[in-house]
Structure formats: structure tokens, C-alpha cells
MARBA-3410 file (N, C-alpha, C, O; in Angstrom, 1 decimal):
126
-122.2,50.7,-5.3,-123.2,49.7,-5.3,-123.8,49.5,-6.7,-124.0,50.4,-7.4 ~ -124.1,48.3,-7.1,-124.6,48.0,-8.4,-126.0,48.6,-8.6,-126.7,48.8,-7.6 ~ -126.4,48.7,-9.8,-127.7,49.2,-10.2,-128.7,48.0,-10.0,-128.7,47.1,-10.9 ~ -129.4,48.0,-8.9,-130.4,47.0,-8.6,-131.8,47.6,-8.5,-131.9,48.8,-8.4 ~ -132.8,46.8,-8.6,-134.2,47.3,-8.5,-134.4,48.2,-7.2,-135.2,49.1,-7.2
-133.7,47.9,-6.1,-133.8,48.6,-4.9,-133.0,49.9,-4.9,-133.3,50.8,-4.1 ~ -132.1,50.1,-5.8,-131.2,51.3,-5.9,-131.1,51.7,-7.4,-130.1,51.7,-8.0 ~ -132.2,52.2,-8.0,-132.2,52.5,-9.4,-131.5,53.8,-9.7,-131.2,54.0,-10.9 ~ -131.4,54.7,-8.8,-130.9,56.0,-9.1,-129.4,56.1,-8.9,-128.9,55.8,-7.8 ~ -128.7,56.6,-9.9,-127.3,56.8,-9.8,-127.1,58.3,-9.9,-127.1,58.9,-11.0
-126.9,59.0,-8.8,-126.8,60.4,-8.7,-125.4,60.9,-8.8,-124.5,60.4,-8.0 ~ -125.1,61.8,-9.7,-123.8,62.4,-9.9,-123.9,63.9,-9.6,-124.7,64.6,-10.2 ~ -123.2,64.3,-8.6,-123.3,65.7,-8.1,-122.1,66.5,-8.6,-120.9,66.1,-8.1 ~ -122.2,67.4,-9.4,-121.1,68.3,-9.8,-120.9,69.4,-8.8,-121.8,70.2,-8.6 ~ -119.8,69.4,-8.1,-119.6,70.4,-7.0,-119.0,71.7,-7.6,-119.2,72.7,-7.0
-118.3,71.6,-8.7,-117.9,72.7,-9.4,-117.5,72.2,-10.8,-117.8,71.1,-11.2 ~ -116.8,73.0,-11.6,-116.5,72.6,-13.0,-115.5,71.4,-13.1,-115.4,70.7,-14.1 ~ -114.8,71.2,-12.0,-113.7,70.1,-12.0,-114.0,68.9,-11.1,-113.3,67.9,-11.3 ~ -114.8,69.0,-10.2,-115.0,67.9,-9.2,-116.5,67.5,-9.1,-117.4,68.4,-9.0 ~ -116.7,66.2,-9.1,-118.1,65.7,-8.9,-117.9,64.5,-8.1,-116.9,63.9,-8.0
-119.0,64.1,-7.4,-119.1,62.9,-6.7,-120.3,62.1,-7.2,-121.4,62.7,-7.3 ~ -120.1,60.9,-7.4,-121.1,60.0,-7.9,-121.0,58.6,-7.2,-120.3,58.5,-6.2 ~ -121.8,57.7,-7.7,-121.8,56.4,-7.1,-120.4,55.7,-7.0,-120.1,55.0,-6.1 ~ -119.6,55.9,-8.0,-118.3,55.2,-8.0,-117.4,55.7,-6.9,-116.8,54.9,-6.2 ~ -117.3,57.0,-6.8,-116.4,57.6,-5.7,-117.0,57.3,-4.4,-116.3,57.0,-3.4
-118.3,57.4,-4.2,-118.9,57.1,-2.9,-118.7,55.6,-2.6,-118.4,55.3,-1.4 ~ -118.9,54.7,-3.5,-118.6,53.3,-3.3,-117.2,53.0,-2.9,-116.9,52.2,-2.1 ~ -116.3,53.7,-3.6,-114.8,53.6,-3.3,-114.6,54.0,-1.9,-113.8,53.3,-1.1 ~ -115.1,55.2,-1.5,-114.9,55.6,-0.1,-115.5,54.6,0.9,-114.8,54.3,1.9 ~ -116.6,54.1,0.6,-117.2,53.1,1.5,-116.4,51.8,1.6,-116.2,51.3,2.6
-115.8,51.4,0.4,-114.9,50.3,0.4,-113.7,50.5,1.2,-113.2,49.6,1.9 ~ -113.1,51.7,1.1,-111.9,52.0,1.9,-112.2,51.9,3.4,-111.4,51.4,4.1 ~ -113.4,52.5,3.7,-113.8,52.5,5.1,-113.9,51.0,5.6,-113.5,50.7,6.7 ~ -114.5,50.2,4.8,-114.7,48.8,5.2,-113.5,47.9,5.2,-113.3,47.0,6.1 ~ -112.6,48.1,4.2,-111.4,47.3,4.1,-110.1,47.8,4.6,-109.2,47.1,4.9
-110.1,49.2,4.8,-108.8,49.8,5.2,-107.8,49.8,4.1,-106.6,49.9,4.4 ~ -108.2,49.7,2.9,-107.2,49.6,1.8,-107.8,50.1,0.5,-108.9,49.8,0.1 ~ -107.0,51.0,-0.2,-107.5,51.5,-1.5,-107.5,50.3,-2.5,-108.4,50.2,-3.3 ~ -106.4,49.5,-2.4,-106.3,48.4,-3.4,-107.5,47.4,-3.2,-108.1,47.0,-4.2 ~ -107.8,47.1,-2.0,-108.9,46.1,-1.8,-110.2,46.7,-2.2,-111.1,46.0,-2.7
-110.4,48.0,-1.9,-111.7,48.6,-2.3,-111.8,48.7,-3.8,-112.9,48.4,-4.3 ~ -110.7,49.0,-4.5,-110.7,49.0,-5.9,-111.0,47.6,-6.5,-111.8,47.5,-7.4 ~ -110.3,46.6,-5.9,-110.5,45.2,-6.4,-112.0,44.8,-6.3,-112.6,44.2,-7.2 ~ -112.6,45.2,-5.2,-114.0,44.8,-4.9,-114.9,45.4,-6.0,-116.0,44.9,-6.2 ~ -114.5,46.5,-6.5,-115.3,47.2,-7.5,-114.8,46.9,-9.0,-115.3,47.5,-9.9
-113.9,46.0,-9.1,-113.3,45.6,-10.4,-112.6,46.8,-11.0,-112.8,47.1,-12.2 ~ -111.9,47.6,-10.2,-111.2,48.8,-10.6,-109.7,48.6,-10.4,-109.3,48.0,-9.4 ~ -108.9,49.1,-11.3,-107.5,49.0,-11.1,-107.0,49.8,-9.9,-107.7,50.8,-9.5 ~ -105.9,49.4,-9.3,-105.4,50.2,-8.2,-105.0,51.6,-8.7,-105.3,52.6,-8.0 ~ -104.5,51.7,-9.9,-104.1,53.0,-10.4,-105.4,53.9,-10.5,-105.3,55.1,-10.2
-106.5,53.4,-11.0,-107.7,54.2,-11.1,-108.2,54.6,-9.7,-108.6,55.7,-9.5 ~ -108.2,53.6,-8.8,-108.7,53.9,-7.4,-107.8,55.0,-6.8,-108.4,55.9,-6.2 ~ -106.5,54.8,-6.9,-105.6,55.8,-6.3,-105.8,57.2,-7.0,-105.8,58.2,-6.3 ~ -106.1,57.2,-8.3,-106.3,58.5,-9.0,-107.6,59.2,-8.5,-107.6,60.4,-8.3 ~ -108.6,58.4,-8.2,-109.9,59.0,-7.7,-109.6,59.5,-6.3,-110.2,60.6,-5.9
-108.9,58.8,-5.4,-108.6,59.2,-4.1,-107.8,60.5,-4.1,-108.1,61.5,-3.4 ~ -106.8,60.6,-5.0,-106.0,61.8,-5.1,-106.8,63.0,-5.5,-106.7,64.1,-5.0 ~ -107.7,62.7,-6.5,-108.6,63.8,-7.0,-109.5,64.3,-5.9,-109.7,65.5,-5.7 ~ -110.0,63.4,-5.1,-110.9,63.8,-4.0,-110.1,64.5,-2.9,-110.5,65.5,-2.4 ~ -108.9,64.0,-2.6,-108.1,64.6,-1.6,-107.7,66.0,-1.9,-107.6,66.9,-1.1
-107.4,66.3,-3.2,-107.0,67.6,-3.6,-108.2,68.6,-3.8,-108.0,69.8,-3.8 ~ -109.4,68.0,-4.0,-110.6,68.9,-4.2,-111.1,69.5,-2.9,-111.6,70.6,-2.9 ~ -111.0,68.8,-1.8,-111.6,69.2,-0.6,-110.5,69.9,0.2,-109.3,69.6,0.1 ~ -110.9,70.8,1.1,-110.0,71.6,2.0,-109.1,70.6,2.8,-107.9,70.8,3.0 ~ -109.8,69.6,3.3,-109.1,68.5,4.1,-109.1,67.2,3.3,-110.1,67.0,2.6
-108.1,66.4,3.4,-108.2,65.1,2.7,-109.4,64.2,3.1,-109.9,64.3,4.3 ~ -109.9,63.4,2.2,-110.9,62.5,2.5,-110.4,61.1,2.9,-111.1,60.4,3.6 ~ -109.2,60.8,2.5,-108.6,59.5,2.8,-107.2,59.8,3.3,-106.4,60.6,2.7 ~ -106.8,59.2,4.4,-105.4,59.2,4.8,-104.8,57.8,4.5,-105.4,56.8,4.7 ~ -103.5,57.8,4.1,-102.8,56.6,3.8,-101.6,56.5,4.7,-101.0,57.4,5.1
-101.2,55.2,4.9,-100.0,54.9,5.6,-99.2,53.9,4.8,-99.7,52.9,4.4 ~ -97.9,54.2,4.6,-97.1,53.3,3.9,-96.7,52.1,4.7,-96.7,52.2,6.0 ~ -96.3,51.1,4.1,-95.8,49.9,4.9,-96.2,48.6,4.4,-96.0,47.6,5.0 ~ -96.9,48.5,3.3,-97.3,47.2,2.7,-98.5,46.6,3.5,-99.1,47.3,4.3 ~ -98.7,45.3,3.3,-99.9,44.7,3.9,-99.8,44.7,5.5,-100.9,44.7,6.1
-98.6,44.6,6.0,-98.5,44.5,7.5,-98.8,45.9,8.2,-99.5,45.9,9.2 ~ -98.3,47.0,7.6,-98.5,48.3,8.3,-99.2,49.3,7.5,-99.7,50.3,8.1 ~ -99.3,49.1,6.2,-99.9,50.1,5.4,-101.4,50.1,5.5,-102.0,49.3,6.2 ~ -102.0,51.0,4.8,-103.5,51.0,4.7,-104.0,52.4,4.5,-103.3,53.3,4.2 ~ -105.3,52.5,4.5,-106.0,53.7,4.2,-107.3,53.8,5.1,-107.9,52.8,5.4
-107.5,55.0,5.6,-108.7,55.2,6.4,-109.4,56.5,5.9,-108.8,57.4,5.4 ~ -110.7,56.6,6.1,-111.4,57.8,5.8,-111.2,58.8,7.0,-111.1,58.4,8.1 ~ -111.0,60.0,6.6,-110.9,61.1,7.6,-112.3,61.5,8.0,-113.3,61.0,7.4 ~ -112.4,62.4,8.9,-113.7,63.0,9.3,-114.3,63.6,8.1,-115.6,63.6,7.9 ~ -113.5,64.3,7.3,-114.0,64.9,6.0,-114.6,63.8,5.1,-115.6,64.0,4.5
-113.8,62.7,5.0,-114.3,61.6,4.1,-115.6,61.0,4.6,-116.5,60.8,3.8 ~ -115.7,60.8,5.9,-117.0,60.4,6.5,-118.1,61.3,6.2,-119.2,60.9,5.8 ~ -117.8,62.6,6.3,-118.9,63.7,6.1,-119.3,63.7,4.6,-120.5,63.8,4.3 ~ -118.3,63.6,3.7,-118.6,63.6,2.2,-119.5,62.4,1.9,-120.5,62.6,1.2 ~ -119.1,61.2,2.4,-119.8,60.0,2.1,-121.2,60.1,2.6,-122.2,59.8,2.0
-121.4,60.6,3.9,-122.7,60.7,4.5,-123.6,61.7,3.7,-124.8,61.4,3.5 ~ -123.0,62.8,3.3,-123.8,63.8,2.6,-124.2,63.2,1.3,-125.4,63.4,0.9 ~ -123.4,62.5,0.6,-123.7,62.0,-0.7,-124.9,60.9,-0.5,-125.8,60.9,-1.3 ~ -124.7,60.1,0.5,-125.8,59.1,0.7,-127.1,59.7,1.1,-128.2,59.3,0.6 ~ -127.1,60.8,1.9,-128.3,61.5,2.2,-128.9,62.1,0.9,-130.2,62.1,0.8
-128.1,62.7,0.1,-128.6,63.3,-1.2,-129.3,62.3,-2.1,-130.3,62.5,-2.7 ~ -128.6,61.1,-2.2,-129.1,60.1,-3.0,-130.5,59.6,-2.5,-131.4,59.4,-3.2 ~ -130.5,59.4,-1.1,-131.8,58.9,-0.5,-132.9,60.0,-0.8,-134.0,59.6,-1.1 ~ -132.6,61.2,-0.6,-133.6,62.3,-0.8,-134.1,62.3,-2.3,-135.3,62.5,-2.6 ~ -133.1,62.2,-3.2,-133.5,62.2,-4.6,-134.3,61.0,-5.0,-135.3,61.1,-5.7
-134.0,59.8,-4.4,-134.7,58.6,-4.7,-136.2,58.7,-4.2,-137.1,58.4,-4.9 ~ -136.3,59.3,-3.0,-137.7,59.5,-2.5,-138.5,60.5,-3.3,-139.7,60.3,-3.5 ~ -137.8,61.5,-3.8,-138.5,62.6,-4.5,-138.9,62.1,-5.9,-140.0,62.5,-6.4 ~ -138.2,61.2,-6.5,-138.6,60.7,-7.9,-139.3,59.4,-7.9,-139.7,59.0,-8.9 ~ -139.5,58.8,-6.7,-140.1,57.5,-6.6,-141.5,57.4,-7.3,-141.7,56.5,-8.1
-142.4,58.4,-7.2,-143.6,58.3,-7.9,-143.5,58.3,-9.4,-144.2,57.6,-10.1 ~ -142.5,59.1,-9.9,-142.3,59.2,-11.4,-141.7,57.9,-11.8,-142.0,57.4,-12.9 ~ -140.8,57.3,-11.1,-140.2,56.0,-11.4,-141.3,54.9,-11.5,-141.3,54.1,-12.5 ~ -142.2,54.9,-10.6,-143.3,54.0,-10.6,-144.2,54.2,-11.8,-144.7,53.3,-12.4 ~ -144.4,55.5,-12.2,-145.2,55.8,-13.4,-144.5,55.2,-14.6,-145.2,54.6,-15.5
-143.2,55.4,-14.7,-142.5,54.8,-15.9,-142.5,53.3,-15.9,-142.6,52.7,-16.9 ~ -142.3,52.7,-14.7,-142.3,51.2,-14.6,-143.7,50.7,-15.1,-143.7,49.7,-15.7 ~ -144.8,51.4,-14.8,-146.1,51.0,-15.2,-146.3,51.0,-16.7,-147.2,50.4,-17.2 ~ -145.4,51.7,-17.4,-145.5,51.8,-18.8,-144.6,50.8,-19.5,-144.6,50.7,-20.8 ~ -143.8,50.0,-18.8,-142.9,49.1,-19.4,-143.7,48.0,-20.1,-144.8,47.6,-19.7
-143.1,47.4,-21.1,-143.7,46.3,-21.8,-143.7,45.1,-21.0,-142.8,44.8,-20.1 ~ -144.7,44.3,-21.2,-144.8,43.0,-20.4,-144.2,41.9,-21.3,-144.1,40.7,-20.8 ~ -143.8,42.2,-22.5,-143.1,41.2,-23.3,-141.7,41.0,-22.9,-141.0,42.0,-22.7 ~ -141.2,39.8,-22.6,-139.9,39.6,-22.2,-138.9,40.1,-23.2,-139.0,40.0,-24.4 ~ -137.8,40.8,-22.6,-136.8,41.3,-23.5,-135.9,40.1,-24.0,-135.9,39.1,-23.4
-135.2,40.4,-25.1,-134.5,39.3,-25.7,-133.4,38.6,-24.8,-133.2,37.4,-24.9 ~ -132.8,39.4,-23.9,-131.8,38.8,-23.0,-132.5,37.9,-22.0,-131.8,37.1,-21.4 ~ -133.8,38.0,-21.7,-134.5,37.2,-20.8,-135.1,36.0,-21.5,-135.5,35.0,-20.8 ~ -135.0,35.9,-22.8,-135.6,34.8,-23.5,-134.7,33.6,-23.6,-135.1,32.5,-24.0 ~ -133.4,33.8,-23.3,-132.4,32.7,-23.4,-132.6,31.7,-22.2,-132.8,32.2,-21.1
-132.5,30.5,-22.5,-132.5,29.4,-21.5,-131.2,28.7,-21.4,-131.0,27.8,-20.5
END
């Protein structure tokens, strides 16, 4: 999901020295769940198929059970689905993000109250 005023926190969780999950992987998993396709999920994120596939492979090899199952066969029979592990990983990441957002919300508001009221240069263009 893009960085919007309603979702200002981008949480990246390092699970060990080699694997982390952050908004990109979580959004990719969500896109796969919604579209049934690694390619379509990647396109929706303006990500190449190679990059999306690489992230799926990394996640599949990092967890004891795969997070995404794929089926060969092209557009008629192929596709991708989240496994129970994939659903659990995505749900846990979303819960952690929500908890972190709630925990830091007062500090975010403090920082927002310190922002300049002068329009930034990118907002001055008509």
C-alpha cells in the first residue's frame, strides 16, 4: 500500500540476518491473494515479474512451509495462491503494523504539530 496520511508507518521486520518482511512483501502477498497471480500482483505494484517471483521464492525458502503455491499452465490453468502459512504471515505482519501505528500515533501527532505551515515548493506549482 502506498504511503498515505492514513498509513504513514512502513514497518520492516527483520526475522533473522537474511529474511525480513516489510510493506513490499506484504503487499505482494495481498496482491497474489486478490488476483491469483504473481505477475498480476507485481504489475499492480509496478514491479517486474522477475522481481515479484524472486521475492516469492525468497519467502518460500525462508519459512518452513511455502507462503505461495503456484500452478503451471498459463493464463487458463496457471496461477498462484497463498498457503495457510502465507495467510498467517500476512496477518501477523498486518497486526504488527497496526500495533506499531497505534503505539507511535501520539509521537507522530507531536511531530506533525511541529511541521511548517509554509507550503513546500512542490505544492507551490499550479
